[in-house]
PyMOL commands that place a pseudoatom at each C-alpha (Angstrom):
pseudoatom trace, name=CA, resn=MET, resi=1, chain=A, elem=C, hetatm=0, pos=[53.579, 17.944, 72.252]
pseudoatom trace, name=CA, resn=THR, resi=2, chain=A, elem=C, hetatm=0, pos=[54.939, 14.398, 72.657]
pseudoatom trace, name=CA, resn=ASP, resi=3, chain=A, elem=C, hetatm=0, pos=[58.009, 13.564, 74.766]
pseudoatom trace, name=CA, resn=GLN, resi=4, chain=A, elem=C, hetatm=0, pos=[60.316, 13.011, 71.812]
pseudoatom trace, name=CA, resn=TYR, resi=5, chain=A, elem=C, hetatm=0, pos=[59.839, 16.600, 70.604]
pseudoatom trace, name=CA, resn=ARG, resi=6, chain=A, elem=C, hetatm=0, pos=[59.983, 18.268, 74.050]
pseudoatom trace, name=CA, resn=GLY, resi=7, chain=A, elem=C, hetatm=0, pos=[62.901, 20.705, 74.162]
pseudoatom trace, name=CA, resn=PHE, resi=8, chain=A, elem=C, hetatm=0, pos=[63.340, 20.540, 70.400]
pseudoatom trace, name=CA, resn=SER, resi=9, chain=A, elem=C, hetatm=0, pos=[63.422, 23.826, 68.553]
pseudoatom trace, name=CA, resn=ARG, resi=10, chain=A, elem=C, hetatm=0, pos=[64.260, 24.542, 64.932]
pseudoatom trace, name=CA, resn=ARG, resi=11, chain=A, elem=C, hetatm=0, pos=[66.677, 27.306, 65.941]
pseudoatom trace, name=CA, resn=HIS, resi=12, chain=A, elem=C, hetatm=0, pos=[68.482, 25.014, 68.414]
pseudoatom trace, name=CA, resn=PHE, resi=13, chain=A, elem=C, hetatm=0, pos=[68.793, 22.144, 65.929]
pseudoatom trace, name=CA, resn=VAL, resi=14, chain=A, elem=C, hetatm=0, pos=[69.868, 24.296, 62.970]
pseudoatom trace, name=CA, resn=GLY, resi=15, chain=A, elem=C, hetatm=0, pos=[72.467, 26.011, 65.142]
pseudoatom trace, name=CA, resn=ALA, resi=16, chain=A, elem=C, hetatm=0, pos=[73.850, 22.700, 66.362]
pseudoatom trace, name=CA, resn=ALA, resi=17, chain=A, elem=C, hetatm=0, pos=[73.793, 21.175, 62.877]
pseudoatom trace, name=CA, resn=ALA, resi=18, chain=A, elem=C, hetatm=0, pos=[75.527, 24.227, 61.423]
pseudoatom trace, name=CA, resn=ALA, resi=19, chain=A, elem=C, hetatm=0, pos=[78.244, 23.956, 64.038]
pseudoatom trace, name=CA, resn=LEU, resi=20, chain=A, elem=C, hetatm=0, pos=[78.665, 20.259, 63.288]
pseudoatom trace, name=CA, resn=GLY, resi=21, chain=A, elem=C, hetatm=0, pos=[78.767, 20.957, 59.559]
pseudoatom trace, name=CA, resn=ALA, resi=22, chain=A, elem=C, hetatm=0, pos=[81.320, 23.710, 60.073]
pseudoatom trace, name=CA, resn=ALA, resi=23, chain=A, elem=C, hetatm=0, pos=[83.448, 21.335, 62.104]
pseudoatom trace, name=CA, resn=GLY, resi=24, chain=A, elem=C, hetatm=0, pos=[83.280, 18.823, 59.280]
pseudoatom trace, name=CA, resn=LEU, resi=25, chain=A, elem=C, hetatm=0, pos=[84.340, 21.444, 56.741]
pseudoatom trace, name=CA, resn=ALA, resi=26, chain=A, elem=C, hetatm=0, pos=[87.123, 22.706, 58.946]
pseudoatom trace, name=CA, resn=ALA, resi=27, chain=A, elem=C, hetatm=0, pos=[88.601, 19.275, 59.592]
pseudoatom trace, name=CA, resn=PRO, resi=28, chain=A, elem=C, hetatm=0, pos=[87.928, 16.883, 56.707]
pseudoatom trace, name=CA, resn=ALA, resi=29, chain=A, elem=C, hetatm=0, pos=[89.068, 13.322, 57.096]
pseudoatom trace, name=CA, resn=LEU, resi=30, chain=A, elem=C, hetatm=0, pos=[92.672, 12.706, 56.119]
pseudoatom trace, name=CA, resn=ALA, resi=31, chain=A, elem=C, hetatm=0, pos=[91.951, 9.309, 54.534]
pseudoatom trace, name=CA, resn=GLN, resi=32, chain=A, elem=C, hetatm=0, pos=[91.072, 10.621, 51.083]
pseudoatom trace, name=CA, resn=ASN, resi=33, chain=A, elem=C, hetatm=0, pos=[92.241, 7.566, 49.141]
pseudoatom trace, name=CA, resn=THR, resi=34, chain=A, elem=C, hetatm=0, pos=[89.088, 5.628, 49.962]
pseudoatom trace, name=CA, resn=PRO, resi=35, chain=A, elem=C, hetatm=0, pos=[87.441, 4.239, 46.813]
pseudoatom trace, name=CA, resn=ASP, resi=36, chain=A, elem=C, hetatm=0, pos=[84.044, 5.799, 47.533]
pseudoatom trace, name=CA, resn=ALA, resi=37, chain=A, elem=C, hetatm=0, pos=[85.477, 9.262, 48.222]
pseudoatom trace, name=CA, resn=GLY, resi=38, chain=A, elem=C, hetatm=0, pos=[86.837, 12.076, 46.110]
pseudoatom trace, name=CA, resn=LEU, resi=39, chain=A, elem=C, hetatm=0, pos=[85.850, 14.155, 43.130]
pseudoatom trace, name=CA, resn=VAL, resi=40, chain=A, elem=C, hetatm=0, pos=[84.754, 11.185, 41.022]
pseudoatom trace, name=CA, resn=GLN, resi=41, chain=A, elem=C, hetatm=0, pos=[81.722, 10.757, 43.286]
pseudoatom trace, name=CA, resn=TYR, resi=42, chain=A, elem=C, hetatm=0, pos=[80.601, 14.401, 43.310]
pseudoatom trace, name=CA, resn=ASP, resi=43, chain=A, elem=C, hetatm=0, pos=[77.902, 15.622, 40.944]
pseudoatom trace, name=CA, resn=SER, resi=44, chain=A, elem=C, hetatm=0, pos=[79.476, 18.814, 39.590]
pseudoatom trace, name=CA, resn=GLU, resi=45, chain=A, elem=C, hetatm=0, pos=[76.189, 19.882, 37.987]
pseudoatom trace, name=CA, resn=ALA, resi=46, chain=A, elem=C, hetatm=0, pos=[74.203, 19.685, 41.239]
pseudoatom trace, name=CA, resn=ASP, resi=47, chain=A, elem=C, hetatm=0, pos=[73.745, 22.149, 44.061]
pseudoatom trace, name=CA, resn=GLN, resi=48, chain=A, elem=C, hetatm=0, pos=[76.222, 20.942, 46.679]
pseudoatom trace, name=CA, resn=ARG, resi=49, chain=A, elem=C, hetatm=0, pos=[75.005, 23.085, 49.585]
pseudoatom trace, name=CA, resn=ARG, resi=50, chain=A, elem=C, hetatm=0, pos=[74.547, 21.073, 52.768]
pseudoatom trace, name=CA, resn=ASN, resi=51, chain=A, elem=C, hetatm=0, pos=[70.845, 21.889, 52.958]
pseudoatom trace, name=CA, resn=ILE, resi=52, chain=A, elem=C, hetatm=0, pos=[70.828, 22.126, 56.769]
pseudoatom trace, name=CA, resn=SER, resi=53, chain=A, elem=C, hetatm=0, pos=[68.107, 24.779, 56.698]
pseudoatom trace, name=CA, resn=SER, resi=54, chain=A, elem=C, hetatm=0, pos=[65.572, 22.293, 55.308]
pseudoatom trace, name=CA, resn=PHE, resi=55, chain=A, elem=C, hetatm=0, pos=[65.865, 19.868, 58.244]
pseudoatom trace, name=CA, resn=ARG, resi=56, chain=A, elem=C, hetatm=0, pos=[62.717, 19.648, 60.302]
pseudoatom trace, name=CA, resn=ALA, resi=57, chain=A, elem=C, hetatm=0, pos=[61.223, 17.371, 62.886]
pseudoatom trace, name=CA, resn=GLN, resi=58, chain=A, elem=C, hetatm=0, pos=[58.821, 14.904, 61.330]
pseudoatom trace, name=CA, resn=ASP, resi=59, chain=A, elem=C, hetatm=0, pos=[55.797, 13.011, 62.541]
pseudoatom trace, name=CA, resn=TRP, resi=60, chain=A, elem=C, hetatm=0, pos=[56.201, 9.318, 61.713]
pseudoatom trace, name=CA, resn=ARG, resi=61, chain=A, elem=C, hetatm=0, pos=[52.501, 8.728, 60.981]
pseudoatom trace, name=CA, resn=PRO, resi=62, chain=A, elem=C, hetatm=0, pos=[52.438, 9.916, 57.343]
pseudoatom trace, name=CA, resn=TYR, resi=63, chain=A, elem=C, hetatm=0, pos=[55.193, 7.395, 56.544]
pseudoatom trace, name=CA, resn=PHE, resi=64, chain=A, elem=C, hetatm=0, pos=[54.617, 4.325, 58.739]
pseudoatom trace, name=CA, resn=THR, resi=65, chain=A, elem=C, hetatm=0, pos=[51.477, 2.563, 59.970]
pseudoatom trace, name=CA, resn=THR, resi=66, chain=A, elem=C, hetatm=0, pos=[53.252, 1.349, 63.125]
pseudoatom trace, name=CA, resn=LEU, resi=67, chain=A, elem=C, hetatm=0, pos=[56.564, 1.789, 64.945]
pseudoatom trace, name=CA, resn=THR, resi=68, chain=A, elem=C, hetatm=0, pos=[57.074, -1.930, 65.530]
pseudoatom trace, name=CA, resn=ASN, resi=69, chain=A, elem=C, hetatm=0, pos=[60.861, -2.516, 65.750]
pseudoatom trace, name=CA, resn=GLY, resi=70, chain=A, elem=C, hetatm=0, pos=[61.411, 1.236, 65.313]
pseudoatom trace, name=CA, resn=ALA, resi=71, chain=A, elem=C, hetatm=0, pos=[61.504, 3.213, 62.065]
pseudoatom trace, name=CA, resn=ILE, resi=72, chain=A, elem=C, hetatm=0, pos=[64.045, 5.033, 59.906]
pseudoatom trace, name=CA, resn=LEU, resi=73, chain=A, elem=C, hetatm=0, pos=[63.069, 7.635, 57.319]
pseudoatom trace, name=CA, resn=CYS, resi=74, chain=A, elem=C, hetatm=0, pos=[65.766, 8.635, 54.799]
pseudoatom trace, name=CA, resn=ASP, resi=75, chain=A, elem=C, hetatm=0, pos=[64.640, 11.901, 53.191]
pseudoatom trace, name=CA, resn=LEU, resi=76, chain=A, elem=C, hetatm=0, pos=[66.662, 12.374, 50.023]
pseudoatom trace, name=CA, resn=THR, resi=77, chain=A, elem=C, hetatm=0, pos=[65.322, 15.888, 49.447]
pseudoatom trace, name=CA, resn=SER, resi=78, chain=A, elem=C, hetatm=0, pos=[66.454, 17.309, 52.778]
pseudoatom trace, name=CA, resn=ARG, resi=79, chain=A, elem=C, hetatm=0, pos=[69.400, 14.871, 52.983]
pseudoatom trace, name=CA, resn=ALA, resi=80, chain=A, elem=C, hetatm=0, pos=[68.377, 13.872, 56.484]
pseudoatom trace, name=CA, resn=VAL, resi=81, chain=A, elem=C, hetatm=0, pos=[67.782, 10.609, 58.347]
pseudoatom trace, name=CA, resn=HIS, resi=82, chain=A, elem=C, hetatm=0, pos=[65.016, 10.415, 60.969]
pseudoatom trace, name=CA, resn=TYR, resi=83, chain=A, elem=C, hetatm=0, pos=[64.758, 7.678, 63.590]
pseudoatom trace, name=CA, resn=TRP, resi=84, chain=A, elem=C, hetatm=0, pos=[61.877, 6.815, 65.942]
pseudoatom trace, name=CA, resn=SER, resi=85, chain=A, elem=C, hetatm=0, pos=[62.037, 4.124, 68.621]
pseudoatom trace, name=CA, resn=GLU, resi=86, chain=A, elem=C, hetatm=0, pos=[59.227, 1.602, 68.918]
pseudoatom trace, name=CA, resn=ASP, resi=87, chain=A, elem=C, hetatm=0, pos=[57.847, 3.214, 72.096]
pseudoatom trace, name=CA, resn=GLU, resi=88, chain=A, elem=C, hetatm=0, pos=[58.253, 6.776, 70.701]
pseudoatom trace, name=CA, resn=SER, resi=89, chain=A, elem=C, hetatm=0, pos=[60.565, 7.728, 73.571]
pseudoatom trace, name=CA, resn=ILE, resi=90, chain=A, elem=C, hetatm=0, pos=[63.494, 8.410, 71.219]
pseudoatom trace, name=CA, resn=TYR, resi=91, chain=A, elem=C, hetatm=0, pos=[63.582, 10.604, 68.115]
pseudoatom trace, name=CA, resn=ARG, resi=92, chain=A, elem=C, hetatm=0, pos=[66.795, 11.437, 66.259]
pseudoatom trace, name=CA, resn=LEU, resi=93, chain=A, elem=C, hetatm=0, pos=[67.525, 13.584, 63.206]
pseudoatom trace, name=CA, resn=TYR, resi=94, chain=A, elem=C, hetatm=0, pos=[70.868, 13.386, 61.392]
pseudoatom trace, name=CA, resn=PRO, resi=95, chain=A, elem=C, hetatm=0, pos=[72.394, 15.056, 58.304]
pseudoatom trace, name=CA, resn=SER, resi=96, chain=A, elem=C, hetatm=0, pos=[73.301, 12.492, 55.635]
pseudoatom trace, name=CA, resn=SER, resi=97, chain=A, elem=C, hetatm=0, pos=[74.925, 11.945, 52.280]
pseudoatom trace, name=CA, resn=ILE, resi=98, chain=A, elem=C, hetatm=0, pos=[72.762, 10.648, 49.435]
pseudoatom trace, name=CA, resn=PRO, resi=99, chain=A, elem=C, hetatm=0, pos=[73.409, 9.002, 46.041]
pseudoatom trace, name=CA, resn=VAL, resi=100, chain=A, elem=C, hetatm=0, pos=[75.235, 11.128, 43.507]
pseudoatom trace, name=CA, resn=SER, resi=101, chain=A, elem=C, hetatm=0, pos=[72.755, 10.543, 40.666]
pseudoatom trace, name=CA, resn=LYS, resi=102, chain=A, elem=C, hetatm=0, pos=[69.212, 9.369, 39.954]
pseudoatom trace, name=CA, resn=ASP, resi=103, chain=A, elem=C, hetatm=0, pos=[70.345, 6.108, 38.381]
pseudoatom trace, name=CA, resn=LEU, resi=104, chain=A, elem=C, hetatm=0, pos=[72.079, 5.158, 41.656]
pseudoatom trace, name=CA, resn=THR, resi=105, chain=A, elem=C, hetatm=0, pos=[69.078, 6.148, 43.808]
pseudoatom trace, name=CA, resn=ARG, resi=106, chain=A, elem=C, hetatm=0, pos=[66.551, 3.665, 45.118]
pseudoatom trace, name=CA, resn=LYS, resi=107, chain=A, elem=C, hetatm=0, pos=[63.357, 4.645, 46.947]
pseudoatom trace, name=CA, resn=GLY, resi=108, chain=A, elem=C, hetatm=0, pos=[60.790, 2.608, 48.809]
pseudoatom trace, name=CA, resn=ARG, resi=109, chain=A, elem=C, hetatm=0, pos=[60.444, 0.334, 51.842]
pseudoatom trace, name=CA, resn=THR, resi=110, chain=A, elem=C, hetatm=0, pos=[63.078, -1.995, 53.199]
pseudoatom trace, name=CA, resn=GLU, resi=111, chain=A, elem=C, hetatm=0, pos=[64.357, -3.051, 56.615]
pseudoatom trace, name=CA, resn=ILE, resi=112, chain=A, elem=C, hetatm=0, pos=[67.564, -3.629, 58.563]
pseudoatom trace, name=CA, resn=ILE, resi=113, chain=A, elem=C, hetatm=0, pos=[68.689, -7.246, 58.076]
pseudoatom trace, name=CA, resn=LYS, resi=114, chain=A, elem=C, hetatm=0, pos=[72.263, -7.090, 59.385]
pseudoatom trace, name=CA, resn=LYS, resi=115, chain=A, elem=C, hetatm=0, pos=[74.361, -4.876, 61.682]
pseudoatom trace, name=CA, resn=VAL, resi=116, chain=A, elem=C, hetatm=0, pos=[78.162, -4.753, 61.423]
pseudoatom trace, name=CA, resn=GLU, resi=117, chain=A, elem=C, hetatm=0, pos=[80.680, -2.950, 63.596]
pseudoatom trace, name=CA, resn=GLY, resi=118, chain=A, elem=C, hetatm=0, pos=[83.964, -2.470, 61.720]
pseudoatom trace, name=CA, resn=PRO, resi=119, chain=A, elem=C, hetatm=0, pos=[82.595, -3.390, 58.263]
pseudoatom trace, name=CA, resn=SER, resi=120, chain=A, elem=C, hetatm=0, pos=[84.769, -4.433, 55.351]
pseudoatom trace, name=CA, resn=TRP, resi=121, chain=A, elem=C, hetatm=0, pos=[83.931, -3.198, 51.851]
pseudoatom trace, name=CA, resn=ALA, resi=122, chain=A, elem=C, hetatm=0, pos=[84.003, -4.558, 48.301]
pseudoatom trace, name=CA, resn=PRO, resi=123, chain=A, elem=C, hetatm=0, pos=[82.819, -2.735, 45.175]
pseudoatom trace, name=CA, resn=THR, resi=124, chain=A, elem=C, hetatm=0, pos=[79.676, -3.977, 43.479]
pseudoatom trace, name=CA, resn=PRO, resi=125, chain=A, elem=C, hetatm=0, pos=[80.095, -5.350, 39.925]
pseudoatom trace, name=CA, resn=ASP, resi=126, chain=A, elem=C, hetatm=0, pos=[78.730, -2.062, 38.514]
pseudoatom trace, name=CA, resn=MET, resi=127, chain=A, elem=C, hetatm=0, pos=[81.120, -0.005, 40.624]
pseudoatom trace, name=CA, resn=LYS, resi=128, chain=A, elem=C, hetatm=0, pos=[84.030, -2.110, 39.391]
pseudoatom trace, name=CA, resn=LYS, resi=129, chain=A, elem=C, hetatm=0, pos=[82.978, -1.554, 35.777]
pseudoatom trace, name=CA, resn=ARG, resi=130, chain=A, elem=C, hetatm=0, pos=[82.868, 2.203, 36.310]
pseudoatom trace, name=CA, resn=ASN, resi=131, chain=A, elem=C, hetatm=0, pos=[86.076, 2.257, 38.341]
pseudoatom trace, name=CA, resn=PRO, resi=132, chain=A, elem=C, hetatm=0, pos=[88.290, -0.711, 37.370]
pseudoatom trace, name=CA, resn=GLU, resi=133, chain=A, elem=C, hetatm=0, pos=[91.216, 0.783, 39.300]
pseudoatom trace, name=CA, resn=TRP, resi=134, chain=A, elem=C, hetatm=0, pos=[89.407, 0.355, 42.623]
pseudoatom trace, name=CA, resn=PRO, resi=135, chain=A, elem=C, hetatm=0, pos=[90.550, -2.503, 44.896]
pseudoatom trace, name=CA, resn=ASP, resi=136, chain=A, elem=C, hetatm=0, pos=[88.493, -5.671, 45.102]
pseudoatom trace, name=CA, resn=PHE, resi=137, chain=A, elem=C, hetatm=0, pos=[88.384, -5.515, 48.904]
pseudoatom trace, name=CA, resn=VAL, resi=138, chain=A, elem=C, hetatm=0, pos=[89.038, -2.971, 51.669]
pseudoatom trace, name=CA, resn=PRO, resi=139, chain=A, elem=C, hetatm=0, pos=[89.324, -4.231, 55.264]
pseudoatom trace, name=CA, resn=PRO, resi=140, chain=A, elem=C, hetatm=0, pos=[87.947, -2.320, 58.255]
pseudoatom trace, name=CA, resn=GLY, resi=141, chain=A, elem=C, hetatm=0, pos=[89.901, 0.809, 59.092]
pseudoatom trace, name=CA, resn=PRO, resi=142, chain=A, elem=C, hetatm=0, pos=[90.426, 4.454, 58.110]
pseudoatom trace, name=CA, resn=ASP, resi=143, chain=A, elem=C, hetatm=0, pos=[90.409, 3.736, 54.359]
pseudoatom trace, name=CA, resn=ASN, resi=144, chain=A, elem=C, hetatm=0, pos=[87.104, 1.859, 54.462]
pseudoatom trace, name=CA, resn=PRO, resi=145, chain=A, elem=C, hetatm=0, pos=[84.215, 3.691, 52.695]
pseudoatom trace, name=CA, resn=LEU, resi=146, chain=A, elem=C, hetatm=0, pos=[81.649, 2.286, 55.171]
pseudoatom trace, name=CA, resn=GLY, resi=147, chain=A, elem=C, hetatm=0, pos=[83.165, 4.034, 58.180]
pseudoatom trace, name=CA, resn=THR, resi=148, chain=A, elem=C, hetatm=0, pos=[82.957, 2.469, 61.624]
pseudoatom trace, name=CA, resn=HIS, resi=149, chain=A, elem=C, hetatm=0, pos=[79.499, 0.840, 61.481]
pseudoatom trace, name=CA, resn=ALA, resi=150, chain=A, elem=C, hetatm=0, pos=[77.024, -0.279, 58.812]
pseudoatom trace, name=CA, resn=LEU, resi=151, chain=A, elem=C, hetatm=0, pos=[73.376, -1.315, 58.721]
pseudoatom trace, name=CA, resn=TRP, resi=152, chain=A, elem=C, hetatm=0, pos=[72.453, -3.640, 55.827]
pseudoatom trace, name=CA, resn=PHE, resi=153, chain=A, elem=C, hetatm=0, pos=[69.138, -3.050, 54.042]
pseudoatom trace, name=CA, resn=SER, resi=154, chain=A, elem=C, hetatm=0, pos=[67.209, -5.987, 52.590]
pseudoatom trace, name=CA, resn=TRP, resi=155, chain=A, elem=C, hetatm=0, pos=[68.038, -4.557, 49.142]
pseudoatom trace, name=CA, resn=GLN, resi=156, chain=A, elem=C, hetatm=0, pos=[71.270, -6.042, 47.803]
pseudoatom trace, name=CA, resn=TYR, resi=157, chain=A, elem=C, hetatm=0, pos=[74.280, -3.683, 48.069]
pseudoatom trace, name=CA, resn=TYR, resi=158, chain=A, elem=C, hetatm=0, pos=[72.382, -0.928, 49.918]
pseudoatom trace, name=CA, resn=ARG, resi=159, chain=A, elem=C, hetatm=0, pos=[73.516, 0.249, 53.341]
pseudoatom trace, name=CA, resn=LEU, resi=160, chain=A, elem=C, hetatm=0, pos=[73.143, 2.976, 55.939]
pseudoatom trace, name=CA, resn=HIS, resi=161, chain=A, elem=C, hetatm=0, pos=[76.735, 3.468, 57.055]
pseudoatom trace, name=CA, resn=GLY, resi=162, chain=A, elem=C, hetatm=0, pos=[79.349, 5.833, 58.421]
pseudoatom trace, name=CA, resn=THR, resi=163, chain=A, elem=C, hetatm=0, pos=[82.089, 7.637, 56.545]
pseudoatom trace, name=CA, resn=HIS, resi=164, chain=A, elem=C, hetatm=0, pos=[85.609, 8.759, 57.371]
pseudoatom trace, name=CA, resn=ASP, resi=165, chain=A, elem=C, hetatm=0, pos=[85.276, 11.484, 54.699]
pseudoatom trace, name=CA, resn=THR, resi=166, chain=A, elem=C, hetatm=0, pos=[83.277, 14.177, 56.483]
pseudoatom trace, name=CA, resn=ARG, resi=167, chain=A, elem=C, hetatm=0, pos=[83.025, 16.238, 53.253]
pseudoatom trace, name=CA, resn=LYS, resi=168, chain=A, elem=C, hetatm=0, pos=[80.391, 13.820, 51.974]
pseudoatom trace, name=CA, resn=ILE, resi=169, chain=A, elem=C, hetatm=0, pos=[77.718, 14.535, 54.605]
pseudoatom trace, name=CA, resn=GLY, resi=170, chain=A, elem=C, hetatm=0, pos=[74.991, 16.844, 53.325]
pseudoatom trace, name=CA, resn=ARG, resi=171, chain=A, elem=C, hetatm=0, pos=[75.986, 16.207, 49.718]
pseudoatom trace, name=CA, resn=LYS, resi=172, chain=A, elem=C, hetatm=0, pos=[75.144, 14.009, 46.746]
pseudoatom trace, name=CA, resn=SER, resi=173, chain=A, elem=C, hetatm=0, pos=[78.231, 11.894, 47.107]
pseudoatom trace, name=CA, resn=SER, resi=174, chain=A, elem=C, hetatm=0, pos=[77.532, 8.143, 47.330]
pseudoatom trace, name=CA, resn=ASN, resi=175, chain=A, elem=C, hetatm=0, pos=[77.167, 5.181, 44.985]
pseudoatom trace, name=CA, resn=GLY, resi=176, chain=A, elem=C, hetatm=0, pos=[73.670, 4.448, 46.312]
pseudoatom trace, name=CA, resn=CYS, resi=177, chain=A, elem=C, hetatm=0, pos=[74.005, 4.149, 50.073]
pseudoatom trace, name=CA, resn=ILE, resi=178, chain=A, elem=C, hetatm=0, pos=[73.044, 6.647, 52.752]
pseudoatom trace, name=CA, resn=GLY, resi=179, chain=A, elem=C, hetatm=0, pos=[75.981, 7.938, 54.786]
pseudoatom trace, name=CA, resn=LEU, resi=180, chain=A, elem=C, hetatm=0, pos=[76.206, 9.445, 58.268]
pseudoatom trace, name=CA, resn=TYR, resi=181, chain=A, elem=C, hetatm=0, pos=[78.994, 10.884, 60.391]
pseudoatom trace, name=CA, resn=ASN, resi=182, chain=A, elem=C, hetatm=0, pos=[80.698, 8.034, 62.263]
pseudoatom trace, name=CA, resn=GLU, resi=183, chain=A, elem=C, hetatm=0, pos=[79.433, 9.269, 65.636]
pseudoatom trace, name=CA, resn=HIS, resi=184, chain=A, elem=C, hetatm=0, pos=[75.868, 9.265, 64.284]
pseudoatom trace, name=CA, resn=ILE, resi=185, chain=A, elem=C, hetatm=0, pos=[76.005, 5.807, 62.708]
pseudoatom trace, name=CA, resn=LYS, resi=186, chain=A, elem=C, hetatm=0, pos=[77.356, 4.428, 65.994]
pseudoatom trace, name=CA, resn=GLU, resi=187, chain=A, elem=C, hetatm=0, pos=[74.312, 5.871, 67.765]
pseudoatom trace, name=CA, resn=MET, resi=188, chain=A, elem=C, hetatm=0, pos=[72.002, 4.441, 65.090]
pseudoatom trace, name=CA, resn=TYR, resi=189, chain=A, elem=C, hetatm=0, pos=[73.757, 1.083, 65.389]
pseudoatom trace, name=CA, resn=ASP, resi=190, chain=A, elem=C, hetatm=0, pos=[73.000, 1.040, 69.110]
pseudoatom trace, name=CA, resn=LEU, resi=191, chain=A, elem=C, hetatm=0, pos=[69.384, 2.190, 68.668]
pseudoatom trace, name=CA, resn=THR, resi=192, chain=A, elem=C, hetatm=0, pos=[68.302, -0.102, 65.821]
pseudoatom trace, name=CA, resn=LYS, resi=193, chain=A, elem=C, hetatm=0, pos=[67.607, -3.806, 65.703]
pseudoatom trace, name=CA, resn=ILE, resi=194, chain=A, elem=C, hetatm=0, pos=[67.265, -6.465, 63.036]
pseudoatom trace, name=CA, resn=GLY, resi=195, chain=A, elem=C, hetatm=0, pos=[63.846, -5.778, 61.529]
pseudoatom trace, name=CA, resn=THR, resi=196, chain=A, elem=C, hetatm=0, pos=[63.853, -2.017, 62.032]
pseudoatom trace, name=CA, resn=GLN, resi=197, chain=A, elem=C, hetatm=0, pos=[61.743, -0.685, 59.170]
pseudoatom trace, name=CA, resn=VAL, resi=198, chain=A, elem=C, hetatm=0, pos=[63.247, 1.759, 56.669]
pseudoatom trace, name=CA, resn=LEU, resi=199, chain=A, elem=C, hetatm=0, pos=[61.660, 4.080, 54.121]
pseudoatom trace, name=CA, resn=LEU, resi=200, chain=A, elem=C, hetatm=0, pos=[63.602, 6.084, 51.505]
pseudoatom trace, name=CA, resn=ILE, resi=201, chain=A, elem=C, hetatm=0, pos=[61.682, 8.972, 49.985]
for i in range(1, 201): cmd.bond("trace and resi %d" % i, "trace and resi %d" % (i + 1))
show_as sticks, trace
zoom trace
């Protein structure tokens, strides 16, 4: 067993994730007027369970040929984000939000091209067409849909970011981005670098 998996057990992780999920359910964020939050973004026809039981440690080798610059795997089925450091000394597994529908979902390979602490947000042209009442710009702060930190993918408009609305994690609830709890995106922000490879499956 490699160092990054030592001490890891499914029972331990599921228990910790369940506790974290329960905390999120018990104390949802108060800033519910954020443009990317609320019922409009939930898929009422889909199974909204948090899917914690399907999380599992992954080996990076089936997905990446190398760990140069580190690697991020966004698994849309299990709604989880995996991270491996370049030297394999660090492995992380986080619950995530995923796009609300297939037409907003993009899969494939990309990379981190920009890192922003305290990101601002503006709707894409398509978002504005669907939701003309949304503001044209939201500055950093508790109403910002990108949370406290954001990692830009090389694909236009796609991000791995935080959220102040803890209800979204574990659900189909985004306009295309992958969301994490703010404490998790801060950790990812510190671990990743420009050029970190990303795969969405």
